N, C-alpha and C positions, 0 to 999 in steps of 0.2 A: 395966969397968963397962958393962953393957948399955945400948944408946942409949935414949933417951927417946922412946918412940912415942905419948905421950899426946896429941899433936895430929895425929897420922896419920888422913888422911881427912877432917880439917876445914880447908876452905879458909878462908884469913884474909888478913891484909894482908901477913903475911911470905911467903906463898906467891904471892901477887899480884906482890910485888916480884921474886920469884925468876922467875916468868913473864915480866915485863917486861924483867928483866936478861937472862934466857936469850935473848929475842927480840932484844934490843939487842946482845948479843954476837955474834949471827949476822947483824948488819948489816940485821935485819928484811927479809930477802930470801926467807924462807920465808912464803908467803902463806897457808899452811895453818895456821899457828899462831895460834890464837883468843887474844885479849887478855881474859882472864878476871879478875874481881875488880876491875876498875878503880875508882879513886878517883871518887866521885861529885861531880860538879861543875855546879851550877845555872847554866844559861847564859841563862836567861829567868825571871824571877820572875812568879808567879801574879798577875793584876791589872793586869799591864803589856802593852803593844801596841808591836809593831815598825812601823817606818815603811814602809809598802807603796804603791806608786803606783797606788792605787785612785780617785783622784779624790774622796776623802772626807777630811775633817779629822781630827786626832788626837783631838779631843773627840767627834766622832761616832762613830769606830770604838770608842773607851774606852768610850761609853755603850752602844753596841749589844752590845759583848762582856760587859760587866756583866750586862746585862738577859739576854742569850742564855745565860750561865753560871748564872743562876739559873733559868731555865726549864729547862736542861739537867739540873740537879741534881734538880729536881721530877719530871721525866720518867724520870730513872734510878730514882727511888724507886717511881713510878708502875709502871715496867715490872717492878721486883721484886716488886711486889704482885701484878700479874697472874700472874706465875709462881708465887708462892706459893699464890694463892687458886685458881689452875688445879689445884694438887695438892691442895688441901684441899676442894674442892667435894665435896657429898654431897646425898643426896635424890633424890627422883623425877626431878629435871631434871639428875642430875649429868653424863650424858653430853653433853648439849647445852651446858651451860655450861662444862663441861671444854674442850670444843673451842673455845667461843667467846672464853674468857680467854686461851687459848693464841694464837689468832689475833691478838687484840688486843694480846698481849705481843710478838708479832713485828712488828706495825706501829709500836708503841712503840719498839722497838729501832732501827727504821730512822729515827725521828724523832732519836733519841740520836745516831746517826751523822751525820745532816745537821746538827743543831745544833753538834756539836762540830766538824765540818769548816767550818761558818760562821764559828766563832769563830777557827779557825786561818787561815782565808782574810782575816780582818779583821787579822790580826797578833798575835791573842791567845793566850792558853792556855787551852784546854779543860779544865774539872774532869773526872775520870775516876777518882781513887782512891775506892772506896766510903766510907773513913773521912773523906775531904774532903767528899764528898757529903753526908754525915751531918751535918756541920758548917754546911753552907749551906742545906740544904732547910728550906723553911717547913712542909711537910706533917708533921702530928703522927705520931709513932710509934705503931702499933697495938699490941694485945696480942701476944706471941710465940706463943700457942696458937690454938686454932681458935675461931672466933666461929660464930654462926649465919649462915647463908647470906645472908639479907637484910642483916645487919650487914656482912658483908664486900663485897657488892655496894654498899652506900650508901658505904661508905669510898671505894670506886673511883670513885663518882659525886663526891663531895666532893673528891677529889683532882684529877679531870678540871677541876672548876670553878676550883679554885685556880690550875691552869695556864692555863685560858682567861682568867681576869680578867687576869692577867699579860701574856699573850701579845696581847691585845686592846689593852691599854695601850701596850705596847712597840712593837707594829706602828704604831700611830698616831704615835707619838713617832718612830719610825725614819722614817716618811714625810716628817714635818715636817723632820727633819735632813738629807733626801736619800739616806738609805740605803735605796734601792729594794729590794736584794738581801735585806736582813734583812727588810723589810716583807713581801717576796713569800713567803719561807721561812715566817714566822709565820702569814701570812693564808691562803696556799694549801695548806700542809702541816699545821702544827702546830693552827690552829685548826679546819680542816675535819676532820681525823683525830679531835681530842678532841670535837669536837661530834658527829661519827657514832657513835662509841664510847659517849657517854653516852646517846645515844638508845637503842641496843641494851641497855643496862645497865638504864634506867629503865623500859623495857616488860617486864622480869622483875620489876619490883617493884610492878607493878599486879596486884591481886586481881580478875581477870576470868576467869569460868567459860567453858568453851569452848562450853557449850551453854546457852542461856537457860532458865530455869525457866519451865514454862508457868504463865499467870496464871490463878487462879481467877475464874471468871464470877460 
């Protein structure tokens, strides 16, 4: 009877076991052998914090991680919107807005990284999986298709405001609890960046002519 090759090329638990068994049989002396398809084991649950010697109480670090993860989730959504709308821009100001939105996206991506690293610094677990982000964010989902340019810009402004309201509140509370690092991140980076980007967006929503019409005498 010919061998059953139905599972050939499809990695699974059996192949993982074979890989580990093979490495074990060789005494794990071959450092070039990768450990593939290992069993997943969660070593820290989301929403928990490890005890780090940071001079901050457990309650303070837990609070900051919760607030930072909310802002982080919303910021990841805002970053995705910026990339999407950067692609979908159209009209006479396409070039300017295409470049502006991509610049803003890059700045938001930097905030994503800084927010996530702050959560990790406090001993928490930063939200990263897009499916998890979608469960946490409070920013409403927009249509999947293309909207008019003013509508897309307005959505960005509204998302900025959502983040700014949360960041102002969280920064003030973090300061009260003695978490100066979180307060500094939110005030110096998150709030300042979002305020500046909001300004640039709303000036594109003002119907102001380049040249004033002459007044009739």
